[in-house]
Structures are given as structure tokens and as C-alpha cells.
C-alpha positions, 0 to 999 in steps of 0.5 A: 890353020890349026885349031886353037885349044880352048881354055875354058868350057863354053857351057861355063861361059854361057852359064855365067852370061845367062846368069848375069842377064837373068839377074839384071831382069830380076832386078828390073834393070833393062836396056842395051847399055846394061847388056853391053856392060855384061858383054864387057864383063864377059870379055874381061872374064875371057881375058882373065882366063887367058892370063891365068893360063899364061901364069900357069904355063910360064909361072910368076917369074919369066926369063928375059934376054934383051939381046945386049948380053943381059938376061935374067928373070922378071915378074910375069906381067900377067900377074899384075894384069890379072889383078887389074882385070879382076878389079874391073870385073868386080866394079862392073858387077858392083855398078850393076848391083849383081853377084857372081853365080853360086851355081856349079861345082864338084858335081858338074860333069867333066867337060869334053873337048867340044865344050871349050871356047 
């Protein structure tokens, strides 16, 4: 089976998750329920990356052909799904009283192939 190309650096995924868990600890919030909410957030983050990749590859409009002689262009469903995923991610952060990390940026080293999920 061919190895799938990873869409984002594993290091970035780990940094975000660690940062959120550290913020929980600093806020004095503990418990498996809250840790599970961080896992949910990270699943949404993964989904967001996939949706962004789909939009990047196919664009905001995609061609369709329904097999009945009708064809044309329609809106890429990933665009609306991305908005919904982002909204849910913000709700999780708000519920946990957390902020996205401000670490990372232009000085970070360029990721290698082994750095991606």
C-alpha cells in the first residue's frame, strides 16, 4: 500500500495539543472530560487541514456531471464545511477558556517529509 502524503507537520500538531493541555493545567482545570475535549479539538484541527487541502486542490467551485446529461459547476462543499469546523473549534476553545497558541512563525525551520502526519 502506498504511503499517504502528510498534510501538516506532526511537530505542529504536537505543539498545539501540548500548548492546549498546558493551558488547561495553568487554568487549574483537570479531568478526563477536558482532555477529551482537547482530543475533539485536535480531530477538528485535522479535519480543517484536510478541508483546506481539498479547497487548495479543487478550488471553491467544482465541476459536476450527474450522468443524465447535466453538468456544470457547483460550490465545493468543503468551503461551507470549513466554516462549520472552524466555528466548532472556537466553541471548544471558548468552553475551555483557552486561547490559540501564539508560538511559531516565520523563524521556524522548514519541515521535512518525516515531520508530516
